SERO-4910 file (N, C-alpha, C, O; in steps of 0.05 Angstrom, whole numbers):
BEGIN
 pado doro    nc1    nc2    nc3   cac1   cac2   cac3    cc1    cc2    cc3    oc1    oc2    oc3
  Unk    A   1363   2167   1863   1355   2177   1837   1368   2204   1833   1366   2222   1850
  Unk    A   1383   2208   1810   1396   2233   1805   1376   2255   1800   1354   2250   1789
  Unk    A   1383   2280   1807   1366   2303   1801   1377   2316   1776   1398   2307   1765
  Unk    A   1364   2336   1766   1374   2350   1742   1401   2364   1748   1415   2371   1729
  Unk    A   1408   2367   1773   1433   2379   1779   1456   2359   1778   1480   2368   1778
  Unk    A   1451   2334   1777   1472   2314   1777   1479   2305   1806   1497   2288   1809
  Unk    A   1465   2316   1825   1469   2308   1853   1445   2291   1861   1423   2298   1855
  Unk    A   1450   2268   1874   1428   2251   1881   1408   2264   1900   1416   2281   1916
  Unk    A   1384   2256   1898   1363   2267   1915   1369   2261   1944   1363   2278   1962
  Unk    A   1380   2238   1950   1387   2231   1978   1409   2250   1989   1407   2258   2012
  Unk    A   1428   2256   1972   1449   2274   1981   1439   2302   1986   1445   2315   2005
  Unk    A   1422   2311   1968   1409   2338   1972   1393   2338   1997   1393   2357   2012
  Unk    A   1378   2316   2002   1362   2314   2027   1381   2316   2051   1373   2328   2071
  Unk    A   1404   2303   2050   1423   2305   2072   1432   2333   2077   1434   2342   2100
  Unk    A   1438   2347   2055   1447   2375   2058   1424   2392   2071   1430   2410   2087
  Unk    A   1400   2386   2063   1377   2402   2073   1371   2398   2102   1361   2417   2115
  Unk    A   1377   2375   2113   1371   2370   2142   1395   2375   2160   1393   2374   2184
  Unk    A   1418   2381   2148   1442   2385   2164   1439   2411   2181   1424   2429   2174
  Unk    A   1454   2411   2203   1456   2435   2220   1483   2448   2212   1504   2434   2212
  Unk    A   1483   2474   2207   1507   2488   2200   1512   2508   2223   1497   2527   2227
  Unk    A   1533   2502   2238   1538   2516   2263   1564   2532   2261   1584   2522   2253
  Unk    A   1563   2558   2269   1586   2575   2269   1589   2588   2297   1569   2595   2310
  Unk    A   1614   2591   2305   1619   2603   2331   1616   2583   2353   1614   2559   2348
  Unk    A   1617   2593   2378   1616   2575   2401   1602   2589   2424   1599   2613   2425
  Unk    A   1595   2573   2444   1583   2584   2468   1558   2601   2463   1541   2593   2447
  Unk    A   1556   2623   2477   1533   2640   2475   1532   2654   2448   1511   2666   2441
  Unk    A   1554   2655   2433   1555   2668   2407   1550   2649   2384   1553   2656   2361
  Unk    A   1542   2624   2390   1538   2604   2368   1514   2613   2350   1494   2622   2360
  Unk    A   1518   2608   2325   1497   2613   2305   1492   2586   2292   1510   2574   2280
  Unk    A   1467   2577   2293   1460   2551   2280   1441   2558   2257   1421   2571   2260
  Unk    A   1449   2549   2233   1434   2554   2209   1420   2528   2200   1432   2506   2201
  Unk    A   1395   2530   2192   1380   2508   2181   1368   2518   2155   1357   2540   2154
  Unk    A   1370   2502   2135   1361   2510   2108   1332   2519   2109   1314   2505   2120
  Unk    A   1327   2542   2097   1300   2553   2093   1286   2561   2119   1262   2564   2120
  Unk    A   1302   2564   2141   1291   2572   2167   1304   2598   2176   1329   2600   2177
  Unk    A   1288   2618   2183   1298   2644   2192   1317   2639   2216   1311   2623   2234
  Unk    A   1339   2653   2216   1359   2652   2238   1360   2679   2252   1372   2698   2242
  Unk    A   1348   2681   2275   1348   2706   2291   1377   2713   2299   1385   2736   2297
  Unk    A   1393   2692   2307   1420   2698   2315   1437   2709   2292   1454   2726   2296
  Unk    A   1432   2699   2268   1447   2709   2245   1437   2738   2238   1453   2755   2230
  Unk    A   1411   2742   2240   1401   2769   2235   1414   2789   2254   1421   2811   2246
  Unk    A   1417   2782   2279   1430   2799   2299   1460   2803   2292   1471   2825   2295
  Unk    A   1472   2782   2283   1500   2784   2274   1503   2802   2250   1522   2818   2249
  Unk    A   1485   2800   2231   1485   2819   2208   1483   2848   2218   1498   2865   2210
  Unk    A   1464   2853   2236   1460   2880   2246   1485   2890   2260   1493   2913   2257
  Unk    A   1497   2873   2277   1521   2882   2292   1545   2886   2274   1562   2904   2280
  Unk    A   1548   2870   2253   1571   2872   2235   1568   2891   2212   1588   2900   2200
  Unk    A   1543   2898   2206   1538   2916   2183   1537   2901   2157   1534   2913   2136
  Unk    A   1538   2874   2157   1536   2858   2133   1507   2850   2128   1491   2849   2146
  Unk    A   1501   2845   2103   1474   2838   2095   1473   2811   2081   1452   2803   2071
  Unk    A   1495   2796   2081   1495   2770   2068   1519   2754   2079   1537   2765   2093
  Unk    A   1520   2729   2072   1542   2712   2080   1540   2684   2068   1519   2676   2058
  Unk    A   1561   2670   2070   1561   2642   2060   1573   2624   2081   1592   2631   2095
  Unk    A   1561   2600   2083   1572   2579   2100   1584   2559   2080   1569   2547   2064
  Unk    A   1609   2555   2082   1623   2540   2061   1646   2523   2072   1657   2530   2093
  Unk    A   1652   2502   2059   1674   2484   2067   1690   2477   2042   1681   2479   2019
  Unk    A   1714   2468   2047   1730   2456   2025   1734   2426   2030   1747   2412   2014
  Unk    A   1722   2416   2051   1724   2387   2057   1710   2370   2037   1689   2378   2026
  Unk    A   1721   2347   2032   1708   2325   2016   1695   2335   1990   1671   2333   1987
  Unk    A   1711   2345   1971   1700   2354   1946   1682   2334   1933   1688   2310   1932
  Unk    A   1660   2344   1922   1639   2327   1909   1630   2304   1927   1623   2283   1918
  Unk    A   1631   2309   1954   1622   2290   1974   1638   2263   1972   1627   2242   1979
  Unk    A   1663   2265   1964   1680   2242   1963   1700   2245   1987   1716   2264   1987
  Unk    A   1698   2227   2006   1715   2229   2030   1745   2232   2023   1755   2217   2006
  Unk    A   1758   2250   2036   1787   2255   2033   1800   2250   2060   1786   2250   2081
  Unk    A   1826   2246   2060   1839   2243   2086   1841   2270   2100   1838   2291   2088
  Unk    A   1845   2269   2126   1845   2293   2142   1865   2314   2133   1859   2338   2132
  Unk    A   1889   2305   2125   1910   2324   2116   1901   2339   2091   1905   2363   2089
  Unk    A   1889   2324   2072   1880   2337   2047   1857   2357   2053   1856   2379   2042
  Unk    A   1839   2349   2070   1817   2367   2078   1827   2392   2092   1818   2414   2085
  Unk    A   1845   2389   2110   1856   2412   2125   1871   2431   2107   1869   2455   2110
  Unk    A   1886   2420   2088   1901   2436   2069   1882   2452   2051   1886   2476   2046
  Unk    A   1861   2439   2041   1841   2452   2024   1827   2474   2040   1821   2496   2030
  Unk    A   1820   2468   2065   1806   2487   2082   1824   2512   2087   1814   2534   2088
  Unk    A   1849   2508   2091   1868   2530   2095   1869   2548   2070   1870   2572   2072
  Unk    A   1868   2535   2046   1868   2551   2021   1842   2567   2019   1842   2590   2010
  Unk    A   1820   2554   2026   1794   2568   2025   1794   2592   2044   1785   2614   2037
  Unk    A   1805   2588   2068   1806   2610   2087   1823   2633   2076   1815   2657   2079
  Unk    A   1845   2627   2063   1862   2647   2051   1846   2663   2030   1848   2688   2029
  Unk    A   1831   2649   2014   1814   2662   1993   1793   2681   2007   1789   2704   1998
  Unk    A   1780   2671   2027   1760   2686   2041   1772   2710   2056   1760   2732   2057
  Unk    A   1797   2708   2066   1810   2730   2079   1814   2754   2060   1816   2776   2069
  Unk    A   1815   2748   2034   1818   2770   2014   1791   2784   2010   1790   2806   1998
  Unk    A   1769   2772   2019   1742   2782   2013   1729   2795   2037   1713   2813   2034
  Unk    A   1736   2786   2061   1722   2795   2085   1740   2792   2110   1757   2775   2111
  Unk    A   1734   2809   2129   1748   2806   2155   1730   2793   2176   1737   2792   2199
  Unk    A   1707   2784   2167   1687   2771   2185   1684   2742   2177   1666   2735   2162
  Unk    A   1701   2725   2188   1701   2696   2183   1699   2682   2210   1714   2688   2228
  Unk    A   1679   2665   2212   1674   2651   2237   1677   2621   2232   1665   2610   2214
  Unk    A   1694   2608   2248   1697   2579   2246   1671   2565   2251   1655   2573   2268
  Unk    A   1666   2543   2236   1641   2529   2239   1644   2499   2232   1665   2490   2225
  Unk    A   1622   2485   2235   1620   2457   2230   1593   2451   2219   1573   2461   2229
  Unk    A   1592   2433   2199   1566   2423   2190   1562   2395   2202   1580   2379   2202
  Unk    A   1537   2391   2211   1531   2365   2225   1508   2352   2211   1488   2364   2205
  Unk    A   1511   2326   2206   1489   2310   2196   1475   2297   2220   1486   2281   2234
  Unk    A   1450   2305   2225   1436   2295   2249   1432   2265   2249   1427   2253   2270
  Unk    A   1433   2252   2226   1429   2223   2224   1455   2208   2230   1455   2185   2236
  Unk    A   1478   2223   2229   1504   2210   2233   1515   2195   2210   1536   2183   2212
  Unk    A   1501   2196   2187   1511   2183   2163   1536   2196   2152   1553   2182   2141
  Unk    A   1539   2222   2156   1563   2237   2146   1577   2248   2170   1565   2258   2189
  Unk    A   1604   2246   2170   1619   2258   2193   1617   2288   2192   1613   2300   2170
  Unk    A   1620   2302   2215   1621   2331   2215   1643   2342   2197   1664   2329   2194
  Unk    A   1638   2365   2184   1658   2377   2167   1664   2405   2177   1645   2421   2183
  Unk    A   1689   2412   2179   1697   2439   2186   1688   2457   2164   1691   2451   2140
  Unk    A   1678   2480   2172   1667   2499   2153   1673   2528   2162   1684   2532   2184
  Unk    A   1665   2547   2146   1670   2575   2152   1645   2591   2146   1633   2587   2124
  Unk    A   1637   2608   2163   1615   2628   2158   1629   2654   2151   1642   2666   2169
  Unk    A   1627   2663   2127   1640   2687   2117   1619   2708   2112   1603   2705   2093
  Unk    A   1619   2729   2127   1600   2750   2124   1608   2769   2102   1632   2775   2098
  Unk    A   1588   2780   2088   1594   2799   2067   1602   2787   2040   1609   2802   2022
  Unk    A   1601   2761   2037   1608   2748   2012   1582   2744   1996   1564   2730   2004
  Unk    A   1581   2757   1973   1557   2756   1956   1553   2729   1943   1572   2712   1943
  Unk    A   1529   2724   1933   1522   2698   1922   1541   2690   1899   1551   2668   1899
  Unk    A   1545   2707   1880   1561   2700   1856   1590   2692   1865   1601   2672   1855
  Unk    A   1601   2707   1883   1628   2701   1893   1628   2675   1908   1646   2658   1905
  Unk    A   1608   2670   1925   1606   2645   1940   1604   2621   1921   1616   2600   1926
  Unk    A   1588   2624   1900   1586   2602   1880   1612   2596   1867   1620   2573   1863
  Unk    A   1627   2617   1859   1653   2613   1847   1672   2598   1866   1685   2579   1858
  Unk    A   1672   2607   1891   1689   2593   1911   1681   2564   1915   1698   2546   1916
  Unk    A   1655   2559   1917   1646   2532   1921   1654   2514   1898   1664   2492   1902
  Unk    A   1652   2524   1874   1660   2508   1850   1690   2505   1850   1701   2483   1844
  Unk    A   1705   2526   1857   1734   2525   1857   1744   2503   1876   1764   2490   1871
  Unk    A   1729   2499   1898   1737   2479   1918   1722   2453   1915   1721   2436   1933
  Unk    A   1709   2449   1892   1697   2423   1885   1672   2416   1901   1666   2392   1904
  Unk    A   1658   2436   1911   1634   2430   1927   1609   2426   1910   1606   2438   1889
  Unk    A   1592   2408   1919   1566   2404   1906   1547   2427   1911   1530   2434   1895
  Unk    A   1550   2439   1935   1531   2460   1943   1544   2477   1965   1564   2470   1977
  Unk    A   1532   2500   1969   1540   2518   1990   1514   2527   2004   1492   2523   1994
  Unk    A   1517   2539   2027   1495   2552   2040   1500   2582   2037   1522   2592   2044
  Unk    A   1480   2597   2028   1482   2626   2025   1459   2639   2039   1436   2629   2038
  Unk    A   1464   2662   2051   1443   2676   2066   1443   2705   2058   1464   2718   2059
  Unk    A   1420   2715   2050   1417   2743   2044   1407   2758   2069   1407   2748   2091
  Unk    A   1399   2783   2064   1391   2801   2086   1367   2791   2102   1362   2799   2125
  Unk    A   1351   2773   2090   1328   2761   2104   1336   2741   2126   1318   2732   2141
  Unk    A   1361   2734   2128   1372   2715   2148   1359   2688   2146   1356   2674   2166
  Unk    A   1352   2680   2121   1341   2653   2116   1362   2638   2099   1365   2645   2075
  Unk    A   1376   2619   2110   1396   2604   2095   1384   2588   2071   1363   2576   2074
  Unk    A   1397   2590   2049   1388   2575   2025   1410   2556   2016   1433   2562   2017
  Unk    A   1401   2532   2008   1419   2513   1996   1422   2520   1967   1403   2521   1952
  Unk    A   1447   2525   1959   1453   2532   1931   1468   2509   1918   1491   2504   1925
  Unk    A   1455   2495   1900   1468   2473   1886   1487   2484   1865   1481   2504   1852
  Unk    A   1510   2471   1862   1531   2482   1844   1536   2464   1820   1552   2471   1802
  Unk    A   1523   2441   1819   1526   2425   1795   1500   2409   1791   1498   2394   1771
***
């Protein structure tokens, strides 16, 4: 059933239950929608940033693309983010049900909500994850 955003309720539910992981090893940060992230709060404190976005350029509008197209779009997104912040951490979004394959993503610290929304739309995304100073990731629908 479509929502008022034009994104199906099932797809929104998939976004809401996904794990958004940045970094690796002992420095890994796992984000879950609407759940406080202590590791992200500590990262904010250490970096001096008070916000960030977890974003991808993979599979615009949730339409699967080939690996080369996804990687090229992701490289363009990284270039855009490099103009905005020097705090970018490689990440991956995971669907715990396995219905969607993992997507390469980026956690970019210091990127405000309005800018993150513009980037998400520029790269054809249905939604982004944005986190303010409270370290609680929010799903931000873009259409």
